[in-house]
Structure formats: C-alpha cells, structure tokens
N, C-alpha and C positions, 0 to 999 in steps of 0.2 A: 298805842294805834302804828298801823301801819304809815310810815314819812320816808316819802325821798326814794321810792323808790320804782324802778318799773315792770312792770303789772302790764299781765295776758290776761284780755278775760274772753272767757269762750261764750257766745250762746251772748251775745254782748247786744244785740238790738231785740232780747226780749225782753220780758214784766223785770223779772229781778234782777236781771245784766245790767239794765240803764240803771236801776236806783243805787246797782253795786260802787259801778263806776263813779255814778254822783260823789258816791259817801266816799272813794279813794281820792277823788281827785281834790274835796274837800282836803285832804290832807298832803298838799303837794306833793302825790305821783305821776309819776306819768305812765299813761294808760295806756297797751295796745288791742285794740278791738275785735273780736270777728265775729262772722255770721254767717248763714247758711243763705239769710235774707237777702235782696237788695236793700239797699241804704236808705229808701223812700219808702221804708216799711217799717225801719226799727222804730221801735217804739219812743227814744230816747236818744239826740245826737249831741254828740258838742265840738265844739272845735279847735280846741285842744286835742283833743284822742286822735292817733293815728287807729285810721280804719280800716278795713279787708272785708269790702260784703261782695255778697254770693260766693264764696269760698266756702263749698265742702271738706269739713274736717274728717270725714270717715275717708279719704284720701289721706295718704301719708304723706304725699307728695308735697301738702298743702301746710299739711303741721310742720315740717323740716323747713318752710319757703319761710313761716313764721319768727321760726326760732333760730335761722341765717341771717335774716334781716336784721335783727332787733337782740340785745341782747338784757336777756331778761333775766329777772331775780326771781320773782313769786307767777304762781300760775292759778287763776281761781276757771272751773270746769263748772260752768250753768248752762252747758247747750244741750240737748237731746229734742228728739222727736214725742210731744207731748201736746195733751191739750186735757179737757173736763173727762169723764166719764165717757163720756157717750165717742168723743178721738180714742182713749184708749183700748173701749172695747172690742172695737170697731179695726181696729190698726194692730194688731198684736205682734205682728211680722216688723209694722215699720217701728212701731219703740225699742221693738232689740235689736235694732240694726246701731241705734245709738253706738249700744256697747265699741263698736267700732275707734269712737270719738275719743273715750276714755282710756281706748288701747293705744291708738297714737299717741295721744298726748303723754302719756304713760311713757310711752319708750320713748319719746320726743328731749320730757325731763330728765330722764337718764342720760340720755346720748348729751344734751347740752347741760350737764352737771346744773340742774334749775335744782333751788334750794329747798322748797315747798307746796304742795298739791293740795288741792281743794277738789272735792267733787260732792255735787248737790244732789243728794241720794234722797228718797222722798219714802213718808210714810205704807208706802203700796208694797214695800220691801216685808211690812207682816205677816205672820203667820193669816190668815183668813179665817182658820176653823175660832182662833180669839176673837170674834167680830161679826158673831150672827145673833147678836140683840141688842139691839136698840138702847140700855143703857150699860155699856162698858165700863170697867176701872181704865184709865190713862194707859197705855202699851208700854210698858217701858224696852228701854233697850236690849233688852235680852231676849224677847218674843220675838223675835226677829227668828230665832231658830226653836223648836225642827223647822227645816225651811218648807213654806207654801205658801209664796210672796200672789202678790193681784199677779194672774196668768198674763205673759207678754213683760209690759211696761214693768212691774215688781218685779220680775224673773232679772232683770236686765240689771236692772240695779243693785241687787243683790249680789250680782254678778260680778258688778262691778267695784261693790266694797269690797269683794274679797280678792280684787286684782289691787286695792288703796294697799291694803295691809300686804298683801306679797313685797310687790316693789319697796317696801318699806325693811322688811325682811330680811329680801336676798340683793337690793343694791341701796339701800340706806336712806332712800327718798323719802322725807317727811311728808306723809301727809294727811288731812284732815276729811273728816266727812259727817257731814249733815243733812241728817234724815225728816225735812221739810215735812208740815203738816197743813197741807189746804193755804197757801201764800197767798191773801188777796191786798187790793191797795187801786189807788189811782193809777195812770196813767199804764195800761194791759188789757188783756182780750176781753170785750166783751159780748160780740159774736161772732156768728162765722161759724161755729161748731165747737172752735178748741177752749173757749171759757168756761171758768168756773164756777159753780154756783153763786159766789156771794156776785161775782160780776152777772153771771146771765140772771136771779131774779131783780140786781137791781135794776137792771135793759127793761125786764118786761114789767116791772108796775110799772116804772115811767113811760114804756107805749101806751100800756096802760091807762094812763092816765091823759095822757099827750089824745089820744083817740077814741076817749071817752067810752073806754066799753068796762063792762065788774068782771071778765074773764081771765085768769091765766092760769098757761101753760105749766103741772106741776111733773117732772118725771120719777116713777113712782109712790111709793100713796103718801109722802112727805112726813113719814113717820122717820127714816134712817136718821141717823146724829152722825154729825163730823165736830172738829174742833177747826176752829178758825184762827191765821195768826195775821195780825198788819204787818206789811211790807217793810216799816220801823223801823218795828222789834224783830225781824226776820234778819235784818241784815247787822242790828248791831249784838247778835246771837253769835251771823255766820262769824264778823269781825274778831270777834273775845276766843269764838273756838281757833282760829287761823293762829292768833298770838299765841295758843296757850301750850302746853307741852298732853295732852289727850290726845290720842291719835287710836282709839274705838268710834265707829260709828255715835252720833251722839242725836237724840231730838231737838229739836227745832221747830218748835209750837203753843200751843195755849193749851189749856185742861178746863177751857170757857164751853163747855159740852153742848150744843141747840139739836132740834131735831130741823129739821128744814121747812113744818110749817113755821114754829116758833121764828127760825130768819126771817121766813116772808113775813110779821107780825114786825117786828122790829121794822124792815122797810118800810112797812106800809106809816108807820108813825114817825119816820123819819117823812116822810113822803105827803105829810098830812093828807093822805088822800084816804077813800074809804074804803070799809072792808073788800078784798073782793073774792069772791068764789075762785074758787080750783079743781080745775081741773085735770082729774089726775091720767097719767099713761102713765100705765103699768108695764106695759109692754118695753120702754125706754130703759136704757141702762140706768141703772142705778144705785153698784158697789155694792164692798157689804153694808153690814144693817147696822153698824157702829161704830167709832171712833174715833180714838180720844189720847193727847200726848200727856205721858209723865213726865213731869220735869224738876224730877228732883234730884239727876243728874247730874242736867244740867245747873241748876242751881246749886250744887255743890263744886261741882269742879270750874265751873265760868263763876257766880255768881250773880248770873243773870237768868232772869224770866219775864216774861211780857207784860207789858206795861202800857196796851192800848185795850179798853176793852172792843167786847164786837161792835156795839151798838154806836160807839165813837168810832172805829174802823172804816163802820158800814157808810155813817155819815158822810166822809171825808169818800168813799168810795161812789155813791150815791150823787154825789154834787156832781160830781169828776164827768162819769155817764154820761150824768145828764146834760151838762155843759157842749160832749161829744151830738148829743143825738141830737140837742136842740140847735146845735150852730151850723149841724151839718143834716139839712133835710131831705139830703139825697143818700143819706146814709154811708155814702163813700169811709174809707178808710182814714180820716185826716189829720191823724192826734194833734194834738196840741202839744209843743216842743216846748222846752226850753234851758 
C-alpha cells in the first residue's frame, strides 16, 4: 500500500477522485486535492485535505502553483471533462480539451521530479469496429490498435496514454495507465445529463415508483450491452496497478456483461417495484452496441479481479440515490458527505 506520502489528486471533486482520496487517507497519506468545480459541488470533502477548488488545470500556471506550494511524491490524474454517453457524443471538443490537463501535469511532474504518475483512461479508447455486436468477447489491451476510438473523448484518452508512455521513455517518469470500464457506485452523479447508465436507471426507477407511473425512458433499444465495475473494486485495482511495475495501459473492469434491459430488470428486483414499461428513445445517443472487459492481464500482473457482483453494487447505488432523492424533494444537488 501507499503509506505516508504526499499525493496530489486532480479531479478530486469527482466521483472516482473522492473515493480514491478516502482510501489514500486511510493509509496516513497527505492529500493535495484540486478540481475545477467550486468545493460545494465536490462529491466528497475531508477536513484533513488541502483543497484547491475552482482551479482550472488546463492553465499551466495553475499546475505550477500546486507543485510550487507542495512537495509532492505522487500524482493521480482523475480529471477530465466527461459524463454519460449523451454528454460525450454532444461535447466532443470539450472532451478533447482535457488533453491539456494531462499535458500540463506530465510537464509539471517532469519539471518537479515527481516519482510516479497515474492517468485514468477509458474503455472508450478501444477500436469501435470491434464493438458492433451486442454479444462480444472481452476487449484485450491490444485491441486499442489499430486506433479507431470513440470520437472526441476516446481520442483524447488514447492520445494521453501515448503521452504517458513517451514521458517515461524520454524523461524516466514512471507512469501507470488504467482503462476504466463504466465505473459506478454511491456518491456520484445521478442526474443533470452527465450520469452514466447505472445511476440514470436507478434514478428513473426510483422516480417512477415515487410518482406512481409505470413507464421509464430508455436510450436506444435496450439491447446494447456493457460491463460495469463497482467503485470499491475500481479503487483496489487502481492502487494495485500504481504499486506494480506494469507500465502499459491495463483494463480495470468487469466481465459481467449485461444488456440495458437486463440491468433494468435487476434494478426492478432491488426496488421491489412492478415491471415497468420501457419507452425506447431510438434517436438518443447510445454508443457502441457491445463492450466488455477482458481481465486476464490484470489478474496475471496484479492478482486482481472484481469481487462485487453487479446486483450487489446496484443495490448499494440504488439505496444511496434513493436517499438523495427522498431527502431533497426539490431535487437540489445536495449530496450526503462523510
């Protein structure tokens, strides 16, 4: 484990960033945290953390300020402009601008002689031609090439992965890259347009039950498939990868592949609700037809695999979102902090 280090986490106000900081604090690390959002919109905050809120890391001067103010050992870059498929498909330029964050942080790491750097990539970096059927084999790390990733967001991730490689080759900066496959769980986005499928569907089922309606909207035909990884398994995989000697991009995901329709059935079971009618919105963004993670390399190199089933993880996610919605009748974004 990482112990007694000074660690900078960018994207600290986000979903994965907040859970990562919580885990790092358990091991007595000193945390420097930054996010572009005002701190009242961070999902998790901690009294013992030094926070830089409303800080745009696409500005190199802001990156330098962090490194000048603090003697940092390690950097975890969890920052990017992203959301669910609706946001990604409609904001390609905004997603690609996140490459500036990775660029600035890599340069700062080189200049300030940081020991190790982590970059959070995505399964959106994989070749889309391999994801045209609903039932596909798990994507292996080598399937990212020949390159044909998701337009915008996927290209930014793939390009940033290459930058990490070359900063190691040219400057000796130790870099670690994880390709995340649909991370979900409590204390994250569940409304507003940036939420991912598990949170969005939990919210829709909850609202249907509260409003006593028998229908929910589903983007696409519901047959598209994905795998989803619970946040606790994600953080465990990230830390094992960071502590390893493995320098290539590595899948951090699940191979429990389900269709959107199947996930709705699981959430209906969790909620003890009646079976809901599905209003399929075929004109909405829906992404590739099928995507799954192959974890063979992660198991071999890290002795890691996911341990929390989709149903177990969705139950925890559902219960948290239910609490937020019922507690805040005005649907304001006031999240439970701890």
